[in-house]
N, C-alpha and C positions, 0 to 999 in steps of 0.2 A: 102654164107652169107646172110640171108634178114633181114635188119633192118631198120626201119622207124624213123628219126630224128625230132621231133618238131621243125619247125623254123617259130614262129609267128603262123599266119595264114595257114601255110601250112607244108606238110609233105616232108621230103627227105627222097625218097626209095633208099636204098644203096644195092637194089638186085643184079645190076652194076654199074659198075665204073661210076663216075661222071665228068663233065668235069664244074672248076669254073675259068671264065673268069674274068681278071686283069683288072681295072680301075682305074686307078692312075690317080687322080685330082690335082696333083703337078708339080711345075716347072723343079724339080729335082732328080725324080725316073731313077735307073741305066740304064731303057731301054726305058720305054715310057713318061720320063717326060716331059713336056711342050705340051703333044700332045693335053691335053684334058683345059689344063689350058694356056690362054693367054691374056697377057696385064694385069698382075694382079689380074684375076679373072677368076673362072670355066665359060667354053664355054660350057654354057647347051646344045645348039644344038648339039655340037661336042659330047657330052656326049650321047645323046639320037641317034644318028648316030652310034656311036659305041657299046652301048647299043642293037639296034636295030641287026647291024652284030653277034655281038656274040652269041645272041640270036638264029638266023636265022642259024647260023653255027654248033649248037647244045650246045651250053652252057645250062648248069642247074641252075647255080648260077652264080652270078656278085659280084665280091668282089669290094668294092670300098674303095680307101686309099687316105688321105690327107695328108700323114707324111711319106716323103721319110725315110727308114731306111737302105739305103746303108752306109757304113763307109764315115766318114766326111760329112755325110748330115747334112745342116745347120736344127738349132732345130725350130719347128713353135708354135706361139702360140696357147694356147686355141682356144682365139675366132677366131684367122685364119683357123686353123683345123676346127672348127665347122662350120665354113662359107662353106668352101671346101664343106666337106662332106654331110651336111645335104643339099645343093643346088641341089647337084647330086640324093643323097637318094630320095627326093621330088619329084624331076622330073622324075625318074624313076618310080616310084611307080605309079604315076598319068599318066603314056603311057603304061607300062607293068605290065602284070601278071607273075611275077616270084619272086624266094627267093633272096634277096639281103644281101651280106654280108658286113660289117663293117670291115674294117683293121684299129684298132686304138686298144691305151692303155689307151686314155682318159675317164673317166667317166663320164664327160658331154658329150660327143662325141658319147659315148654308152647309154645312156637312152635318148637322144633326137634322135637318129636315131632309137631306139626302137618305139619310139613313134609316128615317122613318117611312120613305116612300113617295118622296115630291120627284116631281119629273123635269123640272125645268127652275133654272136661277135665275132671278129677274132682277138685274141690279140699276138701279138709277144714277149710281155714281161710275158706272160701268167697270166694274170692280178694280177700282184705285187703291183702295183702301188694304193699308199692309194685311198680308196671307190671303185675301179675295181670289187672287188670281192661282193661287196654289189649292184652297178649297173648292173652286171652281173645276179644276182638271182633275183634282182626285175622285171628285164626284161623279166623272164618268156622265153626268145630266148635260141635255142642251141648256143654253146661254143666252140671255137676251141683254145686250151692252146698250145703253142707253146715252144719249148726248144731251148733256146739262152745261150749259156755261155756267161756273162759279157753284156753291153750294145752296142746299134750300134755304137757310135765314137768309140770303144776300143775293140768289139769282134771278127776281126781279127789279133789283136797283140798277136802273140804265143800262140795260143788254145792251151790246153794241158787237158788231161785225165787220170786218172788212170786205168779205163776200161768203154770205149766209153759208150758201150751199156749198161752195170751194171750204169753208170752213168746219164745215160737218163732215164733208169728205174725207177731209184731212185727219181728222177726228176717227173717224172708222176705221181708214188705212191702219192707223198709229194701233189701234187698240184692237185690229183683227189680228194684226202681225205680232202681239206683242200675247195674247191669246194664242194664237196657235206654237208660240215659240215655249210656252208654258206646256203645252200637253194638248190643248182643246182643239180638236179637228175642224176643219169649217163644217162640215154636215152636222156640226151643233151649236153653231152659229146664228142667232136672229139678231136684228138689228132694230133700234128704236130713235128716230131722230128726236124724240125729245119736245115732242108740243107742249108749251106752258114753261117748259124748263129753262129758263132765261133766255125768254125770247119774249116782244112784245107781240101784239096781237097783229102788227104789221107782217112780224117774221113770220107768224105760225100762219096765215094766209099764205104768204111768200111759198112758205116751205111745201105748204098742201098743193098748189099749184103747179108746184115742181118735183112733186116728189118721186116720180117718175126715175128723176135723175139722182136719186140717194140709193138706190139697189146696189148698193157695191158689191162687186164679182157676183153679181145674182143671189145673194143672200136674202132672206126672206124679211121682210121689214113687219113689224109691228107698229101700231100705234093708238096713243091712249087719247081720246081728243073727247070724251063722253063728259056732258056737262060741263066742260071747261071756260075759263072766264072771257074768252077769244070771243067766246058767243055777245058777249054785252058788247062788244065795240062795235055791233051791228044791230040789236035786239035788245030792247029792255027788259031783261025775263031773271025770275028768281034762279037760284039754283035747281028747284023741284020742278019749273017750269021749262026746263030746256030739253025737252025730250024731241021736240021734231026739229029742232036745229042740229042736235046731237047725231040722228040717224043720215039726214042730208051728209054732214061730214063724213061719218063713218063711212058713206056709198061714195062719195067723192074721194077719199082716202083709196078705196077698192078699188075704185076706177083707173085710179093712177096708178096701182099696184103692191098696196099693201097686202098681206097674206092673213093678219093677224087684226082683231080690230078689239081692245079693251074696254069693258064698258059694265056700265051701273043697271041700265035696262036692256039683260038679255033678249026678251021674246019678242020685244019689237024690233031691237036688231037683226036677231034670225029670221025674220018673215023678211024685212027689207033687203037683206043680203041672199035671201033665198031667188026672190025677185031677180036682185040684179045676175046672179047665177044663171039660171034660166035663161035670161036674156042672153049672156053672154056664148050658151051655146049654140042658139040660134042665128050669132051672128057672124058664126065661122063657114 
Protein backbone atom coordinates (compact mmCIF):
# COMPACT_ATOMS: atom_id res chain seq x y z
CA UNK A 1 0.00 0.00 0.00
CA UNK A 2 1.35 3.43 -0.96
CA UNK A 3 -0.30 6.23 0.93
CA UNK A 4 0.78 9.76 1.75
CA UNK A 5 -0.81 11.28 4.85
CA UNK A 6 -0.57 15.09 5.13
CA UNK A 7 0.80 15.97 8.57
CA UNK A 8 0.92 19.74 8.59
CA UNK A 9 3.96 20.89 6.62
CA UNK A 10 5.19 17.30 6.16
CA UNK A 11 3.95 14.18 4.42
CA UNK A 12 3.97 10.77 6.08
CA UNK A 13 4.83 8.08 3.53
CA UNK A 14 3.20 4.79 4.54
CA UNK A 15 4.57 2.74 1.66
CA UNK A 16 6.42 0.89 4.42
CA UNK A 17 5.63 0.49 8.15
CA UNK A 18 6.61 3.47 10.29
CA UNK A 19 7.76 3.75 13.91
CA UNK A 20 6.21 6.23 16.34
CA UNK A 21 8.37 6.88 19.39
CA UNK A 22 6.62 7.54 22.71
CA UNK A 23 7.56 10.71 24.60
CA UNK A 24 5.45 10.91 27.76
CA UNK A 25 6.00 14.16 29.65
CA UNK A 26 4.09 12.85 32.66
CA UNK A 27 4.97 11.72 36.18
CA UNK A 28 2.71 8.64 36.08
CA UNK A 29 2.55 6.91 32.67
CA UNK A 30 2.62 3.14 33.11
CA UNK A 31 6.05 2.49 31.60
CA UNK A 32 8.06 5.70 31.37
CA UNK A 33 6.33 8.12 33.72
CA UNK A 34 8.72 10.51 35.43
CA UNK A 35 11.61 10.05 33.03
CA UNK A 36 10.97 13.35 31.24
CA UNK A 37 9.01 15.10 34.01
CA UNK A 38 10.88 15.92 37.19
CA UNK A 39 10.35 18.31 40.11
CA UNK A 40 6.85 19.20 38.95
CA UNK A 41 7.93 20.31 35.49
CA UNK A 42 8.90 19.02 32.08
CA UNK A 43 12.63 18.43 31.79
CA UNK A 44 13.17 20.02 28.38
CA UNK A 45 16.79 18.92 28.13
CA UNK A 46 15.78 15.32 28.81
CA UNK A 47 13.00 15.59 26.21
CA UNK A 48 15.45 16.79 23.59
CA UNK A 49 17.97 14.07 24.44
CA UNK A 50 15.26 11.39 24.17
CA UNK A 51 13.92 12.88 20.95
CA UNK A 52 17.40 12.94 19.42
CA UNK A 53 18.01 9.34 20.47
CA UNK A 54 14.70 8.13 19.04
CA UNK A 55 15.21 9.92 15.73
CA UNK A 56 18.72 8.55 15.45
CA UNK A 57 17.40 5.06 16.21
CA UNK A 58 14.80 5.21 13.43
CA UNK A 59 11.65 6.94 14.70
CA UNK A 60 9.55 8.49 11.94
CA UNK A 61 7.14 10.24 14.34
CA UNK A 62 7.46 11.46 17.93
CA UNK A 63 4.29 11.16 20.04
CA UNK A 64 4.14 13.68 22.90
CA UNK A 65 1.69 12.99 25.71
CA UNK A 66 0.98 15.06 28.82
CA UNK A 67 -1.78 12.98 30.43
CA UNK A 68 -1.48 9.37 31.54
CA UNK A 69 -4.40 7.19 30.39
CA UNK A 70 -3.48 4.12 32.42
CA UNK A 71 -6.27 2.81 34.68
CA UNK A 72 -6.32 4.74 37.95
CA UNK A 73 -4.22 7.65 36.70
CA UNK A 74 -4.90 11.05 38.25
CA UNK A 75 -6.75 13.58 36.12
CA UNK A 76 -4.71 16.49 34.81
CA UNK A 77 -6.01 20.04 34.54
CA UNK A 78 -6.14 21.68 31.14
CA UNK A 79 -3.54 24.23 32.19
CA UNK A 80 -1.13 21.54 33.40
CA UNK A 81 -1.52 19.38 30.28
CA UNK A 82 -1.14 22.43 28.06
CA UNK A 83 2.06 23.45 29.83
CA UNK A 84 3.53 19.95 29.65
CA UNK A 85 2.73 19.28 26.01
CA UNK A 86 3.37 22.67 24.44
CA UNK A 87 6.69 23.02 26.23
CA UNK A 88 7.88 19.75 24.73
CA UNK A 89 6.40 20.39 21.27
CA UNK A 90 7.95 23.86 21.04
CA UNK A 91 11.40 22.55 22.02
CA UNK A 92 11.28 19.65 19.55
CA UNK A 93 10.02 21.82 16.65
CA UNK A 94 12.86 24.27 17.20
CA UNK A 95 15.52 21.54 17.19
CA UNK A 96 14.41 18.71 14.88
CA UNK A 97 12.83 18.25 11.45
CA UNK A 98 10.28 15.51 12.14
CA UNK A 99 6.58 14.80 12.42
CA UNK A 100 5.29 15.46 15.93
CA UNK A 101 2.15 13.74 17.14
CA UNK A 102 0.25 15.05 20.16
CA UNK A 103 -1.46 12.46 22.36
CA UNK A 104 -4.35 14.48 23.78
CA UNK A 105 -8.13 14.65 24.01
CA UNK A 106 -8.15 18.31 24.96
CA UNK A 107 -9.22 20.75 22.19
CA UNK A 108 -7.12 23.60 23.58
CA UNK A 109 -4.00 21.41 23.65
CA UNK A 110 -4.74 20.28 20.09
CA UNK A 111 -5.15 23.84 18.80
CA UNK A 112 -2.06 25.22 20.50
CA UNK A 113 0.08 22.23 19.47
CA UNK A 114 -1.01 22.68 15.86
CA UNK A 115 -0.04 26.35 16.04
CA UNK A 116 3.41 25.39 17.32
CA UNK A 117 4.06 22.93 14.49
CA UNK A 118 2.66 19.52 15.43
CA UNK A 119 1.59 17.38 12.48
CA UNK A 120 -0.74 14.72 13.94
CA UNK A 121 -3.46 14.71 16.62
CA UNK A 122 -3.71 11.37 18.43
CA UNK A 123 -6.85 11.11 20.59
CA UNK A 124 -7.54 8.00 22.68
CA UNK A 125 -11.10 9.26 23.20
CA UNK A 126 -11.79 9.42 19.47
CA UNK A 127 -12.42 13.19 19.34
CA UNK A 128 -15.53 12.75 21.48
CA UNK A 129 -14.95 15.59 23.94
CA UNK A 130 -16.79 18.85 23.36
CA UNK A 131 -14.86 20.95 20.86
CA UNK A 132 -12.44 18.18 19.83
CA UNK A 133 -13.98 17.63 16.38
CA UNK A 134 -13.86 21.33 15.62
CA UNK A 135 -10.27 21.59 16.84
CA UNK A 136 -9.25 18.64 14.67
CA UNK A 137 -10.96 20.04 11.58
CA UNK A 138 -9.64 23.57 12.08
CA UNK A 139 -6.08 22.34 12.61
CA UNK A 140 -5.80 20.88 9.11
CA UNK A 141 -3.63 18.11 10.60
CA UNK A 142 -3.80 14.35 10.31
CA UNK A 143 -5.80 12.67 13.07
CA UNK A 144 -5.63 9.27 14.72
CA UNK A 145 -8.94 8.10 16.16
CA UNK A 146 -8.73 5.31 18.73
CA UNK A 147 -11.35 2.84 19.93
CA UNK A 148 -11.84 2.59 23.68
CA UNK A 149 -14.70 0.99 25.58
CA UNK A 150 -15.49 3.24 28.55
CA UNK A 151 -13.07 5.80 29.97
CA UNK A 152 -9.49 5.34 31.22
CA UNK A 153 -10.54 5.04 34.86
CA UNK A 154 -13.21 2.39 34.13
CA UNK A 155 -12.16 0.77 30.84
CA UNK A 156 -10.71 -2.39 32.38
CA UNK A 157 -13.70 -3.10 34.64
CA UNK A 158 -15.19 -6.19 32.97
CA UNK A 159 -14.96 -5.08 29.31
CA UNK A 160 -17.49 -6.99 27.22
CA UNK A 161 -18.46 -7.13 23.53
CA UNK A 162 -21.31 -8.65 21.56
CA UNK A 163 -18.93 -9.09 18.62
CA UNK A 164 -15.47 -7.58 19.15
CA UNK A 165 -14.52 -6.95 15.52
CA UNK A 166 -18.00 -5.87 14.43
CA UNK A 167 -18.31 -3.50 17.40
CA UNK A 168 -14.96 -1.83 16.61
CA UNK A 169 -15.84 -1.63 12.92
CA UNK A 170 -19.12 0.05 13.81
CA UNK A 171 -17.29 2.54 16.02
CA UNK A 172 -14.82 3.38 13.24
CA UNK A 173 -17.63 3.81 10.71
CA UNK A 174 -19.42 6.28 13.00
CA UNK A 175 -16.28 8.22 13.91
CA UNK A 176 -15.02 8.46 10.32
CA UNK A 177 -18.43 9.68 9.17
CA UNK A 178 -18.54 12.25 11.99
CA UNK A 179 -15.00 13.46 11.31
CA UNK A 180 -15.77 13.75 7.60
CA UNK A 181 -18.90 15.80 8.28
CA UNK A 182 -16.83 18.07 10.55
CA UNK A 183 -14.44 18.73 7.66
CA UNK A 184 -11.64 16.20 8.17
CA UNK A 185 -10.80 14.62 4.81
CA UNK A 186 -10.32 10.85 4.57
CA UNK A 187 -6.67 11.20 3.58
CA UNK A 188 -6.00 12.72 7.03
CA UNK A 189 -7.56 9.89 9.09
CA UNK A 190 -5.66 7.06 10.81
CA UNK A 191 -7.35 4.35 12.88
CA UNK A 192 -6.19 2.77 16.15
CA UNK A 193 -8.14 -0.26 17.48
CA UNK A 194 -6.97 0.52 21.01
CA UNK A 195 -5.07 -2.47 22.34
CA UNK A 196 -5.45 -2.54 26.12
CA UNK A 197 -8.16 0.13 26.19
CA UNK A 198 -11.34 -1.58 27.39
CA UNK A 199 -10.17 -5.03 26.31
CA UNK A 200 -9.13 -8.19 28.11
CA UNK A 201 -6.01 -10.09 27.08
CA UNK A 202 -8.24 -12.45 25.10
CA UNK A 203 -9.82 -9.48 23.31
CA UNK A 204 -6.37 -8.09 22.49
CA UNK A 205 -5.05 -11.33 21.00
CA UNK A 206 -8.27 -11.91 19.05
CA UNK A 207 -8.06 -8.38 17.69
CA UNK A 208 -4.43 -8.88 16.71
CA UNK A 209 -5.23 -12.15 14.93
CA UNK A 210 -7.96 -10.41 12.91
CA UNK A 211 -6.32 -7.01 12.54
CA UNK A 212 -6.52 -7.12 8.75
CA UNK A 213 -10.32 -7.05 9.08
CA UNK A 214 -10.18 -3.64 10.78
CA UNK A 215 -8.74 -1.71 7.85
CA UNK A 216 -11.90 0.38 7.42
CA UNK A 217 -12.18 2.02 3.97
CA UNK A 218 -8.49 1.14 3.47
CA UNK A 219 -7.51 3.76 6.05
CA UNK A 220 -4.09 3.22 7.66
CA UNK A 221 -3.98 1.50 11.05
CA UNK A 222 -1.79 2.45 14.01
CA UNK A 223 -1.22 0.04 16.88
CA UNK A 224 0.17 0.47 20.37
CA UNK A 225 1.33 -2.88 21.75
CA UNK A 226 4.61 -1.87 23.32
CA UNK A 227 5.09 -3.35 26.83
CA UNK A 228 1.33 -3.83 27.21
CA UNK A 229 -0.04 -5.99 30.03
CA UNK A 230 -1.44 -8.54 27.54
CA UNK A 231 2.11 -9.89 27.50
CA UNK A 232 1.79 -10.98 31.13
CA UNK A 233 -1.14 -13.24 30.25
CA UNK A 234 1.44 -15.39 28.48
CA UNK A 235 4.75 -14.53 30.17
CA UNK A 236 5.67 -13.39 33.66
CA UNK A 237 7.63 -10.30 32.73
CA UNK A 238 8.10 -6.91 34.38
CA UNK A 239 7.33 -3.81 32.35
CA UNK A 240 11.04 -3.30 31.75
CA UNK A 241 11.49 -6.88 30.52
CA UNK A 242 8.87 -6.96 27.75
CA UNK A 243 11.07 -5.93 24.80
CA UNK A 244 11.23 -9.26 22.97
CA UNK A 245 7.51 -9.91 23.34
CA UNK A 246 6.78 -6.34 22.19
CA UNK A 247 8.90 -6.88 19.09
CA UNK A 248 7.00 -10.06 18.27
CA UNK A 249 3.65 -8.28 18.68
CA UNK A 250 4.76 -5.33 16.53
CA UNK A 251 5.93 -7.63 13.75
CA UNK A 252 2.70 -9.66 13.85
CA UNK A 253 0.68 -6.44 13.69
CA UNK A 254 2.58 -5.21 10.62
CA UNK A 255 2.18 -8.63 9.05
CA UNK A 256 -1.59 -8.15 9.45
CA UNK A 257 -1.75 -4.66 7.98
CA UNK A 258 -0.66 -2.11 10.59
CA UNK A 259 1.27 0.79 9.04
CA UNK A 260 2.36 2.60 12.21
CA UNK A 261 3.59 1.05 15.46
CA UNK A 262 3.74 3.20 18.60
CA UNK A 263 6.64 2.01 20.77
CA UNK A 264 8.98 2.75 23.65
CA UNK A 265 11.92 0.80 22.20
CA UNK A 266 12.56 2.52 18.88
CA UNK A 267 15.86 1.05 17.76
CA UNK A 268 14.94 -2.60 18.28
CA UNK A 269 11.53 -2.11 16.66
CA UNK A 270 12.96 -0.24 13.66
CA UNK A 271 15.48 -3.06 13.14
CA UNK A 272 12.79 -5.73 13.33
CA UNK A 273 10.49 -3.91 10.91
CA UNK A 274 13.38 -3.25 8.49
CA UNK A 275 13.88 -7.02 8.26
CA UNK A 276 10.16 -7.57 7.76
CA UNK A 277 10.03 -4.91 5.04
CA UNK A 278 13.00 -6.41 3.20
CA UNK A 279 11.43 -9.87 3.35
CA UNK A 280 8.10 -8.53 2.05
CA UNK A 281 9.86 -7.05 -0.99
CA UNK A 282 11.35 -10.44 -1.84
CA UNK A 283 7.95 -12.10 -1.52
CA UNK A 284 6.38 -10.20 -4.44
